[in-house]
N, C-alpha and C positions, 0 to 999 in steps of 0.2 A: 467082598467087604471093602467099603470106601475108606480111604485114608483121610485123616484130618487135613484141612487146608489152611488153617490159620494158626498163628502163634499161640493164641489163647486156648484153642482146642488141643494143640500139641502138648501143653503143660499137663494134660491128663493122660499123656501117652508116655510110656517108658522109652528112654533112649539108652542104648548100649554104647560104651566106649571101650575099644580094644587097643591096648598099648598105652602104658602110663609113663612114657618118656616126657621130655620137656613140653611138647605140644599137647599130647593126649592128656597129661595131668592138668595142664592149663585149661583145656576145653572142658573137661569134666567139672572142674571147679567153677568155671564161668557159667555153665548150664545150671548147676545147682543154685548159684546165686541168683539166677534169673527165674528160679522157681520150677525148673524141670525135674522130673524124677529120673535119676541117672544110675545105671548099674554098670560096673566096670569089670574087666578081666585083663590080666597081664600074665606073661609066662612065669615070672617069679611073683609070688603072692605079695601083696602090699597091705599094710594096716590102714585101709581107707574105707569109707562108708560104701555099703552095697557091693562089696567085692564078691563075685560069684565063683563057684567051684570049677566051671568049665565053659567053653564056648557054646556047647550045646545048651547048657542052662541059660546062658545069656540070650540065645536065639528064642528060647521058650518064653522069656520074660519081655523081650523088647521087639517091637516092630521095626524100629529104626536103629541101625548099628553103624557107628563110625569107626573106621579102622585106621589106627595111627601106628603101624609097625614100620620097621626101618628099611627093609629091602625086598627084593623080588621073591626070594624063597619064603620069607616070613609072610608076605601077602598071600601067596598061593597056598601055603599051608593053612593059613587062617580061614580062607574061604572054603577050602576043602573040608575042614572040620565043621564049619558052620553049615555046609550045604545039606547035610542029612536032616537038619531041622528047619530049613528054609521053606517058605510057602509064598503064595502070591501076595500075602499081606506085608511081606518084608521089603524094606528099602535098604540096600547096603551102600555105604559111602566108602570109597577107597581113597585115602588121603596120602598114601605113600608116594614118594618120588621113585619111580621104577622105569624100566625100559618099556616103551609102548607095547611091544609084543606081550610082555608080562601082564600089563594092565588089561589087554584084550583077552588073554587067557583067563584072568580072574573074572571078567565080565561073563564069559561063556559059562563058567562053572555056576555062577549065581543065576543067570538067566535060564539055564537048563532046568532049574527048579521052579521056574515061573515067577521068581522074585525080580525086583527092579534093581538096577546097578547104576550108580552115579560115580563117575571118575571126578574127583574133587581135589586136585593138587592145589596147594596153597603157597602163598608167599607171605612172609611175616614170621617173626621169631617169638621168643618167650613172652615178651611184653604184649605183642599184638594178640596172641592167643588168650592171655589172661584178661585183656580188655575188650575182646570181641571185635578186633580190628584186622582180622586176616583178610586177604584177598584170595578168592578161589578162582582157579582156572578149571572149568568143568567140561565134561564130555558125557554124552549119553543120549538116549532118545528123548523126544519132547515130553513124553509121558513121565519118564523117570525124573527128569529135571523139574517138572511141575510138582510131582509128589515130594521131591526132596528139597525144593527151594526154601520152605520155611525153616527147616533144620539148619541149612547153611546160613541163612540170614541171622540166626541167633548168635553166630560167632564171627560174623564178617562185616566189613564196611563196603565191599563190592564183590559182585559175582560176574565173571566174564565167561560166556559160553563160547568155547573154541570150536567144537564140532563133535564128530563121533568119538567113541571111546578110543583112547590111544593118542589122539592129537593133543589133548591137554598135557599129557606127560611129555611129549616132545617140546612143547612150549616151555614147560617148567624146567626141563633140563637146559634148554637154550638160555633162559634167563639166569640160571645159576652159573652158566659158563661166564656170563658178563660179570656177575658178582664175584666169583672166585678170581677172575682175571684182574678185576679192579683192586681187590685187596692185595694180590700178589704184586701188582705194579706199585701200590702204595708202600708196601714193605720195602721194596727196592728203592723207591724215592726217598724214604726216610733214611735208608743206609747211605745214600749219596749225600743227603743234607748233613748227616752226622760226620761223614768223612771229610766234609769241607769245614768242619768246626762250627757249624751254625746251630743255633737253638732249634730244637724240633718244633717248639711252639710257633716259631716264625713260619714254618711250613704249613701248620694248621691254619694260621691267619691268612696266608696267601691262598690256600685252597678254598677257604670260605667265600672268597670273592672271585673264584675261578669258574669258568663255564663247565669244567669237569666235575664240580662238586655235586654230590648226590646224597640221597637219604642214607645210603649205606655208609658213606664216608662220615656223614654227620654223627652216626651212631658209633662207628668203629674207631675213628681216628683218636678221640680222647682216650679210649680204653687201650689202644695200641701204645700211645705215648706213656700211659700209666702202667704198662705191662699187665693189664687186667684181662686175662684170658678165660674168665668164668664163662661156661658154655651157654650161648644162645642158639648157636647152630654149630655142631661139633665138627672137628677135623674129620672124623671117620665118616660122617654122613656127607660132607661136601666131597670127600675123596670118592665115595661111592657114586655120587652124581657125575663127577668128572670121568670116572671109569665108564659109566653108561654113555656119556658123550663120546668118549674115545672109541667105544665099541660101535656105536652108530656111524661114526666117521670112517672107521675101518671098513664097514660093510658098504659104504658109498664112495670109497677111494678119496676121502677128503683129508687134507693135511691141515690139522688144527693146531698150529704151533703154540699159540697162547694157552689154549686149553691143556695141551701136553705139559707145558712148563708149570702151570698151576697144579696139575695133577701130581707131577713129580715132587714138588715141594710139600704138598700135603702128605704124600707117601713118606717122605723123609720124616715128617713130624710123627707119623704113625710108628715108624721104625724106632723112634726115640721114646715111645711110650706116651705121647701126648694126644692120643686119639680122642679122648673125652674132652679136651680143651676146645675152646672156640676156634673156628677155622682161621681167625686172624692171628693165631699163634705161629703162622708162617714167618712172622716178624722175628721170631727167636733166632732164626738162622743169620740174620743181619745185624741185630743189636743185642750183643751179649752183655749181661750185667750179673755175672756169677757172684755168689756170696764169697767172702774171704776164705781161701783154702778149699773151695769146692768148685769143681768143674763139671757142669751138667753134661757137656758133650766133649768129645775129643776135639782138639784144635785142628780144624780143617781149613786149608788155604782157600780164601774167598776170591772170586773173580775180580772184585773191585780192587784188590791189592796188586795192581798191574806191575809196579816197579819191582816188588819182591819176586813176582813170578818171572819177570824177564831176567832178573839177575841170576836166578837158579836154572833157567831153562837150558842153557848151554851144557851145564854139568850133567843134567839128567835127561837129555833128549832121547838117548837110546833106550833108557829104562822106561820113560813115559810112553814111547812108541809101542814097546812090547806090551805094556800094561793096557793101553787103549785098545790094541788089537784083541787082547784076550777078553777084555770087558765087552767089546762089540760082539765077539763071537758068542759070549754068554747071553747077550740080549737077543740075538737071532735065535739061539737054541731055546730060550725060555721067555717068549713075549708075554706069556700069561702071568709072569711074576709082577708085572705092572698093570696089565690090562684086565686080567681075569678077575671074576668076582669071588670065586671060592678060595678061601685060605688067605686072602690078602690082609684082612683085618687083624688077624692074629699072628701074622708071620713074624718070626724073630728077626732082629736086626742082623743083616749080613755083615760079614767081615769087611767087605769092600764093595759098597754099592756105587755104581757108576753115576754119581750125581752130577758131574760136570764134564761129561765126555765131549760135548760139543765145544766147550771152552778150551779143553786141552788140545783138541784137534786143530782149532783155530791157531793157538799159539805155536804148535808144532809146524803148521803150514807156513806161518810167518817166519819161523826160525830157519826152516829149510830153504825158503826163497830169498832170505837175506833182507826181508822187509822190516823196517824199524817201526 
């Protein structure tokens, strides 16, 4: 059976959307506004048009299925459930940011049934999805990409073919490393500006004419200044992507210091219950504006407060040394607490998370050597 090859023909073909998070919900709405017939499924039922009872039912109704689930396990479970109903007439689009090996495993499950598989990682957040301005990094065979291109064109402004399945996922993780690192650096820069008593708006003005300015900063900086952390790309999802990067780095003996720092600060926000906020919420650590009589977080000494730390270091050097050693031992014994995928997202806040062990070790080293 031949697949439609034009947008006008596709409007007479059902499209399935799996996962009604920020992006999946935006894509489903966009496709409907463009005249497509859209059926949807989500793990938790939603009061939306054409919500079907199961993934099997969705596969029976739709030749084209776009999957917008959050992580590796969810993607693999989804394609496994779909697989019983897949035939050569189906084209499956995997839009999740997952490890390259997980994407290849999902492709194998789909292709085993004779269906086509398109890896279609995207860049762009809520607004881009709703306006059809996503950028897709795609992987797959030439035939699969040819069949799937009209579907992707309906919600994108650009499609970049990276290579075989798995390679687009690696590119997507790499680009998110830059994004997370940029926002982490911006949060720290705002802390420095505020510590100097300067208006934060002056930093925004300076960045607008700086070579380092980017589309991400244009979107995020005003919201960060206004403490607007409404989710466009959540803490929990960016943390998941930084964990993927860390796992890949570990397997290739790479030391990714900036990525590790961004990951740790996202993890801290998760521990404080901000996983559903926008990932720019890492700013909370540096700029506190609690309501009168309310403290959102316990008061933790910040690295920027050098004078206070130096005044107290002599009195507490012995205690800090013992504390750092015990924390480092804990890290060696349980690396999966930060790097592992399973259990991270719902872990309770620990009593003493080693958030600044590198800073403490630096101070202790300076103290013991007599360096000022």
